N, C-alpha and C positions, 0 to 999 in steps of 0.2 A: 217474365223470358215469354210466359202464352202468351201473352197484346205485343210484344215484338213480333212471333213468328206468324201472326196474324194482321197484324198492321204491314210486313211488308211477307203476305204470303204470296206473288210471283218469286222469290226468291229463288224462295223454298223447297215449291215443288220438284218433287221427283222429273228429274232427265227424260223425257221419251225417244234420244237420238244420239248420234256422236257430237261429240265438241265442231267445230269448226273448224275450217284445215287452217294454219294459222302461217305466217310471212316464215317466220324459221323453222325449220320442225329440230327437237330439239337432238346433241348428238352428244356420245362422251369417246374424248381424244383419249386411245390407247398408246402406252410404245408401245413402239416398231416392232413384234412378234410376241404380244403377249398374245398366247389361248386366252380364251371363255372358261369364266369357271363355271365346272356344269356342276356339282356338289348337292345330291340327294340331300335335300329337307325333313328335318322330321319334323313330324305332321302329327300336333293337339288332338283333342275332339273339335275343343274350338276351334280351330281351325279347318278341318276337313269339314263344318258342319258351313263355314264363310267360303271354300276353295267350291261348297256345294251350289252357294246363293251364285257365286261368280262363273259358274258352268251352266246357271239359270238364267244369268244375265245372258250369257254368248248366244243362250237358243234363242231367241228376241230382240239379239240384236241388237241388243245397250250396248254393250262393248265389242269391242273385235281382238280376233288374241296377238297378239305383238309376237313380233315374226327375228326378234334380236340374236343376235349366239350370247348374250350377255343378259339373257331374260333367263328368269327360274325359269327349272326341268320336272315346273307341277304341272 
C-alpha cells in the first residue's frame, strides 16, 4: 500500500483549497410543501472530535459553510 501511495503521491496530497466550480450544482428535488428535517443529532465523543476538525477546517477556509435548509443542524 505504501508503494502505491508513494507512486501516486500527487493524488494523495491534502487539499489546501476548495474544489473548482462545477457545471451542474447538485440539488435534491422534494415534493411540494415538504418541510426541512431539523432534528438535533446525538453526538458521540468520536463525532465531537470530528466536528472540532471541521471547525478547524472552516477557520482556515479549507471548506465553507453549507447554506442549505436541509443540512444537518450541527
